[in-house]
C-alpha positions in Angstrom: -54.8 -28.2 -3.7 -55.2 -24.8 -1.8 -58.6 -24.1 -0.6 -60.2 -20.6 -0.4 -61.3 -19.3 3.0 -64.9 -18.9 1.6 -65.2 -22.6 0.9 -63.8 -23.6 4.3 -66.4 -24.8 7.0 -66.7 -23.1 10.3 -64.7 -25.8 12.2 -61.9 -25.8 9.6 -61.8 -21.8 10.0 -61.7 -22.2 13.9 -58.7 -24.7 13.5 -57.0 -22.3 11.2 -57.3 -19.3 13.4 -56.1 -21.2 16.4 -53.0 -22.6 14.6 -52.1 -19.0 13.4 -52.5 -17.6 16.8 -50.4 -20.5 18.3 -47.6 -19.8 15.7 -47.8 -16.0 16.5 -47.4 -16.8 20.3 -44.4 -18.9 19.7 -42.9 -16.3 17.4 -43.3 -13.6 20.1 -41.6 -15.8 22.5 -38.6 -16.4 20.3 -38.5 -12.7 19.6 -38.4 -12.1 23.3 -35.7 -14.5 23.9 -33.5 -13.0 21.0 -33.9 -9.5 22.5 -32.8 -10.8 25.9 -29.7 -12.4 24.2 -29.1 -9.3 22.3 -29.0 -7.2 25.6 -26.9 -9.7 27.3 -24.3 -9.6 24.2 -24.4 -5.8 24.4 -23.5 -5.8 28.1 -20.8 -8.2 27.5 -19.5 -6.2 24.8 -19.4 -3.0 26.9 -17.5 -5.1 29.6 -15.0 -6.3 27.0 -14.4 -2.7 25.7 -13.7 -1.5 29.3 -11.4 -4.3 29.9 -9.6 -3.7 26.5 -9.0 -0.3 27.3 -7.7 -1.0 30.8 -5.2 -3.5 29.2 -4.1 -0.9 26.9 -3.3 1.5 29.5 -1.5 -1.2 31.6 0.6 -2.2 28.4 1.6 1.4 28.0 2.7 1.7 31.5 4.7 -1.3 31.3 6.4 -0.1 28.1 7.1 3.2 29.7 8.7 1.4 32.6 10.7 -0.9 30.4 11.9 2.2 28.6 12.8 4.0 31.9 14.8 0.9 32.9 16.6 0.7 29.7 17.6 4.3 29.8 15.5 5.0 26.5 14.1 8.3 25.6 10.5 8.9 27.1 7.3 8.6 25.2 6.7 12.1 23.5 3.6 14.0 24.7 1.4 14.5 21.7 -0.2 17.9 21.6 -3.5 18.6 19.9 -3.1 19.8 16.3 -5.3 22.8 16.5 -7.2 21.7 13.4 -10.6 21.9 15.1 -10.0 25.6 16.3 -8.8 26.3 12.7 -12.0 24.9 11.2 -14.5 25.8 13.8 -14.3 29.5 13.0 -14.1 30.5 16.8 -11.2 32.8 17.8 -9.4 32.1 20.9 -8.8 35.1 23.1 -5.4 36.7 23.0 -4.5 34.6 19.8 -5.8 36.9 17.0 -4.2 36.4 13.7 -2.8 39.3 11.6 -5.0 40.5 8.8 -4.2 38.7 5.5 -3.9 40.7 2.3 -6.7 39.8 0.1 -6.8 39.7 -3.8 -4.3 38.8 -6.3 -0.5 39.9 -5.9 0.7 43.3 -7.0 2.2 42.3 -10.4 1.4 45.5 -12.3 5.1 46.0 -13.1 5.0 42.8 -15.4 2.2 43.9 -17.7 2.8 42.4 -21.1 0.1 44.2 -23.0 -2.1 47.2 -22.6 -5.4 47.8 -24.3 -7.7 50.9 -24.3 -11.3 50.4 -24.1 -13.4 53.2 -25.4 -16.5 54.2 -23.8 -19.7 55.5 -25.5 -20.2 58.8 -23.7 -22.8 61.4 -25.0 -21.9 64.7 -26.3 -20.7 67.3 -23.9 -18.8 64.7 -21.7 -15.5 65.6 -20.1 -12.7 63.0 -20.2 -11.4 62.2 -16.9 -8.7 59.6 -17.5 -8.5 55.9 -17.2 -9.7 53.4 -14.7 -7.2 50.6 -14.7 -7.9 46.8 -14.2 -5.1 44.2 -14.6 -6.4 40.9 -15.8 -4.4 37.6 -15.7 -4.9 35.2 -18.4 -3.1 32.4 -20.1 -2.8 31.7 -23.9 -1.8 28.3 -25.2 -1.6 28.1 -28.9 0.3 26.2 -31.6 2.9 28.2 -33.5 4.1 26.8 -36.9 7.3 28.8 -38.1 8.7 28.4 -41.7 12.5 29.3 -41.5 13.8 30.2 -44.9 17.5 29.4 -44.5 19.6 31.3 -46.9 22.0 29.2 -49.1 25.2 30.5 -50.4 27.9 29.0 -52.7 31.3 30.0 -52.0 33.8 30.5 -55.1 35.4 27.2 -54.2 32.0 25.5 -54.8 31.1 24.8 -51.1 27.5 25.3 -50.0 26.8 27.2 -46.9 23.3 27.0 -45.2 22.2 29.3 -42.5 21.9 27.0 -39.2 18.6 26.7 -37.3 18.0 28.3 -34.0 19.4 26.3 -31.0 17.1 23.7 -29.6 15.2 22.7 -32.9 15.5 19.2 -33.8 13.1 16.9 -35.8 10.8 19.8 -36.7 9.9 20.7 -33.1 11.0 23.6 -30.9 12.7 23.8 -27.7 9.7 25.4 -26.1 7.4 22.4 -27.0 10.0 20.0 -25.5 10.2 22.1 -22.3 6.6 22.1 -22.2 6.2 18.4 -22.4 9.1 17.9 -19.8 7.3 20.2 -17.4 4.0 18.7 -17.5 5.3 15.1 -17.3 7.8 15.7 -14.3 5.7 18.5 -12.3 2.3 17.6 -13.3 2.7 13.8 -13.5 0.9 13.9 -17.0 1.0 10.8 -18.8 2.3 10.5 -22.5 -1.1 9.7 -23.8 -2.7 12.6 -22.2 0.2 14.9 -23.4 -0.4 13.7 -27.0 -4.1 14.4 -26.5 -3.6 17.8 -25.3 -1.2 19.0 -27.8 -3.4 17.7 -30.7 -6.3 19.5 -29.1 -4.3 22.7 -28.9 -3.3 22.3 -32.6 0.0 20.8 -32.6 0.3 17.8 -34.9 2.5 15.3 -32.9 2.4 11.7 -32.3 2.8 9.8 -29.0 6.1 8.4 -30.1 7.7 11.7 -30.6 6.5 12.7 -27.1 8.2 9.6 -25.7 11.4 10.8 -27.6 11.1 14.1 -26.0 10.9 12.5 -22.4 13.6 9.9 -23.0 16.2 11.2 -25.6 18.8 14.1 -25.2 18.8 14.0 -21.5 22.7 14.2 -21.3 22.4 17.9 -19.9 20.1 16.8 -17.1 22.4 13.8 -16.1 25.3 16.0 -16.1 23.7 18.5 -13.9 22.6 15.8 -11.6 26.1 14.5 -11.2 27.6 17.9 -10.9 25.2 18.6 -8.0 26.1 15.3 -6.4 29.8 16.0 -6.8 29.5 19.5 -5.3 27.4 18.4 -2.5 29.9 15.6 -1.5 32.8 18.0 -1.7 31.2 20.9 0.2 28.9 19.3 2.7 30.1 19.0 6.4 28.0 15.7 6.7 26.3 13.3 4.3 23.0 11.3 5.1 22.2 8.1 3.3 18.8 6.2 3.3 17.2 3.6 0.8 13.7 2.5 0.2 12.0 0.0 -2.1 10.8 1.0 -5.6 9.1 -0.9 -8.5 10.7 -0.4 -11.8 10.1 -2.3 -15.1 8.0 -4.7 -13.0 10.8 -5.5 -10.8 11.7 -4.8 -7.1 14.5 -2.1 -7.1 15.9 -0.1 -4.5 16.1 4.0 -4.4 19.2 5.3 -2.5 18.9 8.8 -1.2 22.2 10.7 -0.8 21.9 14.2 0.8 23.2 16.9 3.0 22.4 20.2 4.2 21.9 21.7 0.8 21.7 18.9 -1.7 19.7 15.7 -2.3 20.3 13.1 -5.1 18.4 9.8 -5.9 19.8 6.7 -7.5 17.6 3.6 -8.2 19.5 0.3 -8.7 18.7 -3.5 -8.4 20.7 -3.8 -5.2 21.3 -1.9 -1.9 24.6 -3.5 -1.0 27.9 -1.7 0.0 29.4 -2.3 -3.3 26.4 -0.8 -5.0 26.7 2.3 -2.8 30.4 2.6 -3.7 29.4 2.1 -7.4 26.9 5.2 -7.2 29.7 7.3 -5.8 32.3 5.9 -8.3 32.4 8.8 -10.6 32.4 11.4 -7.9 35.0 9.6 -5.9 37.2 9.1 -8.9 37.0 12.8 -9.6 37.8 13.7 -6.1 41.0 11.4 -6.1 42.1 12.6 -9.4 42.2 16.2 -8.2 44.1 15.3 -5.1 48.0 15.7 -5.0 49.9 12.7 -5.4 50.6 10.9 -2.1 53.7 8.8 -1.2 51.5 6.2 0.4 50.1 5.0 -2.9 53.6 5.0 -4.6 54.9 2.6 -1.9 52.0 0.4 -1.5 51.2 0.3 -5.4 47.5 -0.6 -4.6 44.5 0.6 -6.4 41.3 1.0 -4.5 38.4 -1.3 -5.7 36.2 1.8 -6.8 38.8 2.9 -9.2 38.5 -0.2 -11.4 36.6 0.0 -14.5 
């Protein structure tokens, strides 16, 4: 049972106050000891930081000495990037930058539409010409075209129907497919966001059809990629090769980079062995050897290289 201070006697109050004062003194002593320990730990931490910095310097000196003994290239000297000067707004003497042209680019030669805006002038005013203002804008709208294809019947009974324009397949035009490919490859837009964007614009399209745009009828892109690799290997004075790990279909794959001075090609495969590298070059090497004149060496040896086999 807890008693109220008003019900305690004078002796009990004195004992209570004395106990509280003693506890406060002990707490003050403990706080003083903790503060002393904290100061001691801070001093030790400062000493350890200084020692760590000294050890890092000694380690770097030893590394430089080992590199010198092994005739390795010296450690490059890192210069300041100048980011602070660029963001501080202070100009350094003798390094004044040239004045940069402000405003949009001068593309008045590619104006697609002109519009005359009338002014409400009072009677008696004189016409002084026009004040031009070029405005850049973007119009994204859905376009539904109904093609009325002529049908003719020949005297032999054969029906002739006018063909659709090139690029139309499945009720969708080439511009729509080009728009989806550009946003997906350049803008990294997902198929779900592409579908939502097209539906908001007014194009009735499903996510499955968007996936068809991105995965089907890509033979032209594959042929162009193979032609770039073939032309680069034939004409490049040197070829560089590198590989890196890549995740594909929840599996660990390897992406091989084949490039030169003016071309670069990427190939992703489950392996990065030499046989896989020869398999990546297989079509190009076969084409190169097929265009070479027959050599008497192959006729005498009668041997087919492994990368020619199917």
